[in-house]
N, CA, C and O atoms as a DFTB+ gen file, in Angstrom:
428 C
 N C O
     1  1    -150.257      18.293     -89.472
     2  2    -150.486      18.769     -90.822
     3  2    -151.509      17.885     -91.550
     4  3    -152.405      18.385     -92.230
     5  1    -151.357      16.572     -91.395
     6  2    -152.283      15.642     -92.044
     7  2    -153.682      15.785     -91.464
     8  3    -154.673      15.639     -92.179
     9  1    -153.762      16.069     -90.171
    10  2    -155.067      16.236     -89.521
    11  2    -155.760      17.487     -90.049
    12  3    -156.974      17.477     -90.252
    13  1    -155.017      18.555     -90.273
    14  2    -155.594      19.791     -90.808
    15  2    -156.119      19.577     -92.221
    16  3    -157.179      20.099     -92.568
    17  1    -155.398      18.819     -93.041
    18  2    -155.865      18.513     -94.398
    19  2    -157.142      17.679     -94.364
    20  3    -158.057      17.897     -95.158
    21  1    -157.196      16.739     -93.452
    22  2    -158.387      15.895     -93.324
    23  2    -159.594      16.723     -92.915
    24  3    -160.676      16.560     -93.480
    25  1    -159.425      17.606     -91.946
    26  2    -160.512      18.471     -91.500
    27  2    -160.950      19.382     -92.645
    28  3    -162.147      19.577     -92.861
    29  1    -160.002      19.932     -93.368
    30  2    -160.316      20.787     -94.520
    31  2    -161.103      20.009     -95.574
    32  3    -162.100      20.502     -96.103
    33  1    -160.661      18.821     -95.868
    34  2    -161.339      17.978     -96.854
    35  2    -162.762      17.659     -96.408
    36  3    -163.685      17.725     -97.220
    37  1    -162.957      17.318     -95.150
    38  2    -164.291      16.998     -94.641
    39  2    -165.215      18.219     -94.697
    40  3    -166.388      18.090     -95.046
    41  1    -164.700      19.385     -94.361
    42  2    -165.507      20.602     -94.440
    43  2    -165.908      20.910     -95.883
    44  3    -167.053      21.285     -96.138
    45  1    -164.991      20.758     -96.816
    46  2    -165.316      20.981     -98.230
    47  2    -166.344      19.964     -98.730
    48  3    -167.250      20.310     -99.488
    49  1    -166.198      18.721     -98.304
    50  2    -167.159      17.692     -98.703
    51  2    -168.544      18.013     -98.147
    52  3    -169.544      17.874     -98.852
    53  1    -168.606      18.438     -96.898
    54  2    -169.885      18.801     -96.284
    55  2    -170.512      19.995     -96.996
    56  3    -171.721      20.016     -97.227
    57  1    -169.706      20.975     -97.341
    58  2    -170.184      22.135     -98.070
    59  2    -170.731      21.724     -99.446
    60  3    -171.793      22.192     -99.858
    61  1    -170.017      20.865    -100.138
    62  2    -170.463      20.391    -101.449
    63  2    -171.777      19.635    -101.368
    64  3    -172.662      19.829    -102.201
    65  1    -171.906      18.776    -100.368
    66  2    -173.144      18.006    -100.201
    67  2    -174.317      18.933     -99.910
    68  3    -175.404      18.746    -100.456
    69  1    -174.107      19.928     -99.056
    70  2    -175.203      20.850     -98.737
    71  2    -175.605      21.677     -99.958
    72  3    -176.783      21.992    -100.125
    73  1    -174.649      22.031    -100.810
    74  2    -174.972      22.780    -102.021
    75  2    -175.802      21.932    -102.980
    76  3    -176.755      22.428    -103.581
    77  1    -175.451      20.677    -103.124
    78  2    -176.211      19.778    -103.999
    79  2    -177.619      19.596    -103.461
    80  3    -178.580      19.628    -104.230
    81  1    -177.759      19.407    -102.159
    82  2    -179.085      19.225    -101.554
    83  2    -179.946      20.465    -101.754
    84  3    -181.144      20.349    -102.012
    85  1    -179.358      21.641    -101.640
    86  2    -180.095      22.886    -101.844
    87  2    -180.574      23.002    -103.284
    88  3    -181.706      23.419    -103.530
    89  1    -179.724      22.637    -104.234
    90  2    -180.119      22.701    -105.639
    91  2    -181.230      21.720    -105.952
    92  3    -182.133      22.045    -106.722
    93  1    -181.189      20.531    -105.379
    94  2    -182.240      19.527    -105.602
    95  2    -183.555      20.041    -105.057
    96  3    -184.582      19.926    -105.724
    97  1    -183.549      20.612    -103.848
    98  2    -184.777      21.155    -103.268
    99  2    -185.322      22.303    -104.097
   100  3    -186.534      22.408    -104.282
   101  1    -184.459      23.156    -104.594
   102  2    -184.900      24.282    -105.410
   103  2    -185.525      23.796    -106.708
   104  3    -186.521      24.358    -107.162
   105  1    -184.958      22.764    -107.309
   106  2    -185.532      22.216    -108.543
   107  2    -186.905      21.632    -108.282
   108  3    -187.812      21.811    -109.095
   109  1    -187.081      20.934    -107.164
   110  2    -188.380      20.345    -106.850
   111  2    -189.421      21.429    -106.645
   112  3    -190.537      21.297    -107.147
   113  1    -189.099      22.498    -105.926
   114  2    -190.050      23.575    -105.702
   115  2    -190.375      24.293    -106.997
   116  3    -191.534      24.623    -107.245
   117  1    -189.377      24.540    -107.824
   118  2    -189.598      25.207    -109.092
   119  2    -190.477      24.357    -109.990
   120  3    -191.385      24.876    -110.640
   121  1    -190.220      23.067    -110.033
   122  2    -191.031      22.179    -110.856
   123  2    -192.474      22.188    -110.375
   124  3    -193.400      22.160    -111.186
   125  1    -192.669      22.225    -109.074
   126  2    -194.014      22.233    -108.521
   127  2    -194.771      23.475    -108.959
   128  3    -195.941      23.391    -109.333
   129  1    -194.102      24.642    -108.915
   130  2    -194.771      25.874    -109.265
   131  2    -194.909      26.066    -110.768
   132  3    -195.893      26.642    -111.230
   133  1    -193.943      25.594    -111.527
   134  2    -193.997      25.791    -112.971
   135  2    -194.820      24.749    -113.688
   136  3    -195.130      24.905    -114.869
   137  1    -195.176      23.690    -112.991
   138  2    -195.919      22.598    -113.618
   139  2    -197.416      22.868    -113.564
   140  3    -198.201      21.957    -113.301
   141  1    -197.817      24.112    -113.811
   142  2    -199.225      24.466    -113.710
   143  2    -200.034      23.943    -114.896
   144  3    -201.258      24.071    -114.892
   145  1    -199.395      23.360    -115.907
   146  2    -200.119      22.764    -117.015
   147  2    -200.957      21.578    -116.581
   148  3    -201.932      21.224    -117.244
   149  1    -200.577      20.960    -115.462
   150  2    -201.331      19.822    -114.942
   151  2    -202.525      20.269    -114.116
   152  3    -203.372      19.451    -113.759
   153  1    -202.602      21.560    -113.807
   154  2    -203.674      22.087    -112.982
   155  2    -204.381      23.190    -113.734
   156  3    -203.912      23.634    -114.782
   157  1    -205.493      23.628    -113.212
   158  2    -206.226      24.716    -113.842
   159  2    -207.564      24.235    -114.355
   160  3    -207.839      23.035    -114.356
   161  1    -208.389      25.154    -114.787
   162  2    -209.735      24.813    -115.242
   163  2    -209.720      23.793    -116.367
   164  3    -209.006      23.964    -117.355
   165  1    -210.492      22.752    -116.224
   166  2    -210.613      21.735    -117.260
   167  2    -209.426      20.817    -117.402
   168  3    -209.313      20.118    -118.409
   169  1    -208.532      20.794    -116.424
   170  2    -207.330      19.970    -116.544
   171  2    -207.593      18.500    -116.203
   172  3    -206.735      17.647    -116.433
   173  1    -208.774      18.206    -115.658
   174  2    -209.105      16.820    -115.294
   175  2    -210.294      16.323    -116.095
   176  3    -211.083      17.110    -116.616
   177  1    -210.409      15.025    -116.183
   178  2    -211.612      14.366    -116.685
   179  2    -212.434      13.973    -115.462
   180  3    -211.883      13.817    -114.372
   181  1    -213.721      13.813    -115.626
   182  2    -214.581      13.543    -114.468
   183  2    -214.194      12.255    -113.737
   184  3    -214.369      12.169    -112.521
   185  1    -213.674      11.258    -114.446
   186  2    -213.294      10.006    -113.789
   187  2    -212.030      10.162    -112.928
   188  3    -211.719       9.277    -112.132
   189  1    -211.303      11.271    -113.079
   190  2    -210.102      11.514    -112.284
   191  2    -210.404      12.200    -110.950
   192  3    -209.535      12.270    -110.082
   193  1    -211.609      12.697    -110.784
   194  2    -211.959      13.439    -109.570
   195  2    -211.784      12.632    -108.282
   196  3    -211.190      13.149    -107.336
   197  1    -212.274      11.387    -108.199
   198  2    -212.117      10.672    -106.926
   199  2    -210.663      10.525    -106.474
   200  3    -210.368      10.714    -105.294
   201  1    -209.764      10.196    -107.380
   202  2    -208.369      10.020    -106.979
   203  2    -207.728      11.350    -106.600
   204  3    -206.938      11.405    -105.658
   205  1    -208.055      12.417    -107.317
   206  2    -207.489      13.727    -106.989
   207  2    -208.050      14.254    -105.662
   208  3    -207.330      14.894    -104.895
   209  1    -209.315      13.989    -105.396
   210  2    -209.899      14.415    -104.124
   211  2    -209.362      13.573    -102.967
   212  3    -209.202      14.079    -101.856
   213  1    -209.088      12.308    -103.217
   214  2    -208.470      11.478    -102.178
   215  2    -207.111      12.060    -101.808
   216  3    -206.768      12.132    -100.628
   217  1    -206.342      12.474    -102.800
   218  2    -205.052      13.113    -102.545
   219  2    -205.244      14.417    -101.775
   220  3    -204.565      14.663    -100.778
   221  1    -206.167      15.244    -102.240
   222  2    -206.391      16.560    -101.636
   223  2    -206.846      16.449    -100.173
   224  3    -206.447      17.256     -99.334
   225  1    -207.672      15.460     -99.880
   226  2    -208.274      15.329     -98.550
   227  2    -207.538      14.339     -97.647
   228  3    -208.014      14.043     -96.551
   229  1    -206.404      13.829     -98.078
   230  2    -205.741      12.751     -97.346
   231  2    -205.207      13.158     -95.981
   232  3    -205.011      12.293     -95.127
   233  1    -204.966      14.437     -95.747
   234  2    -204.373      14.834     -94.468
   235  2    -205.315      15.624     -93.565
   236  3    -204.870      16.224     -92.586
   237  1    -206.596      15.634     -93.875
   238  2    -207.540      16.355     -93.030
   239  2    -208.209      15.401     -92.052
   240  3    -208.343      14.208     -92.324
   241  1    -208.625      15.935     -90.919
   242  2    -209.348      15.096     -89.966
   243  2    -210.831      15.007     -90.329
   244  3    -211.558      14.185     -89.771
   245  1    -211.284      15.854     -91.268
   246  2    -212.673      15.855     -91.724
   247  2    -212.741      15.243     -93.122
   248  3    -213.119      15.910     -94.085
   249  1    -212.373      13.978     -93.218
   250  2    -212.204      13.334     -94.523
   251  2    -213.513      13.244     -95.309
   252  3    -213.530      13.573     -96.495
   253  1    -214.604      12.809     -94.684
   254  2    -215.867      12.632     -95.423
   255  2    -216.404      13.938     -95.990
   256  3    -216.707      13.988     -97.182
   257  1    -216.541      15.014     -95.186
   258  2    -217.032      16.260     -95.798
   259  2    -216.064      16.818     -96.846
   260  3    -216.493      17.379     -97.854
   261  1    -214.779      16.664     -96.609
   262  2    -213.795      17.133     -97.587
   263  2    -213.993      16.404     -98.913
   264  3    -214.021      17.029     -99.973
   265  1    -214.128      15.096     -98.850
   266  2    -214.330      14.310    -100.076
   267  2    -215.634      14.701    -100.772
   268  3    -215.672      14.833    -101.996
   269  1    -216.697      14.883     -99.994
   270  2    -217.997      15.239    -100.580
   271  2    -217.901      16.546    -101.360
   272  3    -218.286      16.611    -102.527
   273  1    -217.384      17.588    -100.707
   274  2    -217.332      18.891    -101.359
   275  2    -216.257      18.950    -102.443
   276  3    -216.441      19.621    -103.458
   277  1    -215.155      18.266    -102.242
   278  2    -214.119      18.244    -103.267
   279  2    -214.646      17.610    -104.551
   280  3    -214.412      18.126    -105.645
   281  1    -215.356      16.492    -104.417
   282  2    -215.882      15.834    -105.619
   283  2    -216.960      16.673    -106.287
   284  3    -217.067      16.688    -107.513
   285  1    -217.753      17.366    -105.493
   286  2    -218.772      18.254    -106.052
   287  2    -218.103      19.392    -106.838
   288  3    -218.519      19.727    -107.947
   289  1    -217.063      19.974    -106.241
   290  2    -216.338      21.062    -106.901
   291  2    -215.593      20.562    -108.136
   292  3    -215.558      21.240    -109.163
   293  1    -215.007      19.391    -108.034
   294  2    -214.262      18.835    -109.157
   295  2    -215.195      18.530    -110.334
   296  3    -214.838      18.752    -111.491
   297  1    -216.380      18.025    -110.030
   298  2    -217.340      17.727    -111.094
   299  2    -217.735      19.003    -111.841
   300  3    -217.934      18.979    -113.056
   301  1    -217.846      20.105    -111.118
   302  2    -218.226      21.368    -111.750
   303  2    -217.040      22.023    -112.457
   304  3    -217.173      22.500    -113.584
   305  1    -215.892      22.045    -111.802
   306  2    -214.741      22.806    -112.303
   307  2    -213.751      21.971    -113.120
   308  3    -212.949      22.521    -113.874
   309  1    -213.807      20.648    -112.970
   310  2    -212.840      19.732    -113.585
   311  2    -211.413      20.139    -113.231
   312  3    -210.521      20.169    -114.078
   313  1    -211.234      20.449    -111.959
   314  2    -209.947      20.920    -111.472
   315  2    -209.877      20.679    -109.969
   316  3    -210.858      20.900    -109.257
   317  1    -208.719      20.227    -109.481
   318  2    -208.437      20.138    -108.045
   319  2    -207.050      20.729    -107.850
   320  3    -206.097      20.291    -108.495
   321  1    -206.919      21.721    -106.968
   322  2    -205.613      22.361    -106.776
   323  2    -204.563      21.384    -106.258
   324  3    -204.906      20.381    -105.632
   325  1    -203.287      21.668    -106.514
   326  2    -202.224      20.797    -106.012
   327  2    -202.086      20.934    -104.502
   328  3    -202.489      21.939    -103.917
   329  1    -201.520      19.927    -103.891
   330  2    -201.267      19.977    -102.453
   331  2    -202.472      19.566    -101.639
   332  3    -203.508      19.170    -102.174
   333  1    -202.309      19.670    -100.323
   334  2    -203.348      19.253     -99.396
   335  2    -204.196      20.418     -98.928
   336  3    -205.307      20.222     -98.435
   337  1    -203.678      21.633     -99.077
   338  2    -204.353      22.821     -98.565
   339  2    -203.877      24.031     -99.354
   340  3    -202.713      24.102     -99.749
   341  1    -204.763      24.969     -99.580
   342  2    -204.373      26.188    -100.288
   343  2    -204.176      25.954    -101.771
   344  3    -204.763      25.033    -102.339
   345  1    -203.363      26.768    -102.398
   346  2    -203.037      26.698    -103.833
   347  2    -204.265      26.821    -104.727
   348  3    -204.242      26.367    -105.871
   349  1    -205.329      27.424    -104.224
   350  2    -206.570      27.499    -105.002
   351  2    -206.486      28.471    -106.173
   352  3    -207.342      28.445    -107.057
   353  1    -205.477      29.318    -106.194
   354  2    -205.354      30.310    -107.263
   355  2    -205.168      29.660    -108.629
   356  3    -205.502      30.264    -109.649
   357  1    -204.641      28.443    -108.665
   358  2    -204.440      27.777    -109.959
   359  2    -205.749      27.266    -110.543
   360  3    -205.792      26.859    -111.704
   361  1    -206.810      27.284    -109.754
   362  2    -208.114      26.805    -110.212
   363  2    -209.175      27.839    -109.826
   364  3    -209.806      27.694    -108.779
   365  1    -209.388      28.870    -110.633
   366  2    -210.300      29.962    -110.265
   367  2    -211.724      29.505    -109.941
   368  3    -212.319      30.002    -108.985
   369  1    -212.272      28.588    -110.698
   370  2    -213.625      28.099    -110.436
   371  2    -213.701      27.488    -109.046
   372  3    -214.624      27.772    -108.283
   373  1    -212.738      26.660    -108.726
   374  2    -212.655      25.999    -107.419
   375  2    -212.504      27.036    -106.316
   376  3    -213.072      26.887    -105.234
   377  1    -211.750      28.071    -106.588
   378  2    -211.467      29.119    -105.613
   379  2    -212.663      30.048    -105.393
   380  3    -212.902      30.489    -104.268
   381  1    -213.408      30.347    -106.443
   382  2    -214.450      31.378    -106.383
   383  2    -215.835      30.853    -106.046
   384  3    -216.748      31.654    -105.845
   385  1    -216.028      29.555    -105.978
   386  2    -217.336      29.005    -105.627
   387  2    -217.511      29.142    -104.119
   388  3    -216.753      28.552    -103.349
   389  1    -218.507      29.918    -103.696
   390  2    -218.706      30.236    -102.285
   391  2    -220.019      29.654    -101.756
   392  3    -220.927      29.343    -102.526
   393  1    -220.104      29.512    -100.433
   394  2    -221.346      29.102     -99.778
   395  2    -222.272      30.318     -99.691
   396  3    -221.875      31.429    -100.043
   397  1    -223.504      30.106     -99.223
   398  2    -224.448      31.223     -99.063
   399  2    -223.934      32.238     -98.038
   400  3    -224.268      33.421     -98.104
   401  1    -223.122      31.766     -97.095
   402  2    -222.574      32.651     -96.075
   403  2    -221.309      33.382     -96.569
   404  3    -220.768      34.232     -95.862
   405  1    -220.854      33.056     -97.749
   406  2    -219.688      33.719     -98.319
   407  2    -218.366      33.006     -98.067
   408  3    -217.313      33.495     -98.476
   409  1    -218.407      31.859     -97.402
   410  2    -217.189      31.094     -97.162
   411  2    -216.844      30.223     -98.359
   412  3    -217.662      30.074     -99.267
   413  1    -215.663      29.654     -98.375
   414  2    -215.281      28.789     -99.508
   415  2    -216.069      27.483     -99.504
   416  3    -216.235      26.847     -98.462
   417  1    -216.544      27.099    -100.661
   418  2    -217.294      25.856    -100.776
   419  2    -216.352      24.676    -100.985
   420  3    -216.619      23.566    -100.524
   421  1    -215.263      24.923    -101.676
   422  2    -214.357      23.843    -102.051
   423  2    -213.161      23.775    -101.102
   424  3    -212.568      24.799    -100.764
   425  1    -212.814      22.556    -100.677
   426  2    -211.702      22.404     -99.731
   427  2    -210.335      22.601    -100.384
   428  3    -209.309      22.503     -99.711
């Protein structure tokens, strides 16, 4: 009987911990998506571009070209999208600047 209570207690504790972890993850994702006030056109000053581009380009194997084009785009748009890849919709200027071949100019 005592063993069954212990197993029940451990299962409830595990369930509670997993629920808390799920809520924490959901809050982090929601904050990331709702915190668009930090991103968007004109959200940066020109002196912030190098640090934001370092963040943006930190996980690519093509670091030098990424930094070059990111800083060029940031200087024009005063915006760098969140994350390491994608999320360009929060910065239309950054997203819509294309090369002569029609590909994306900004990383």
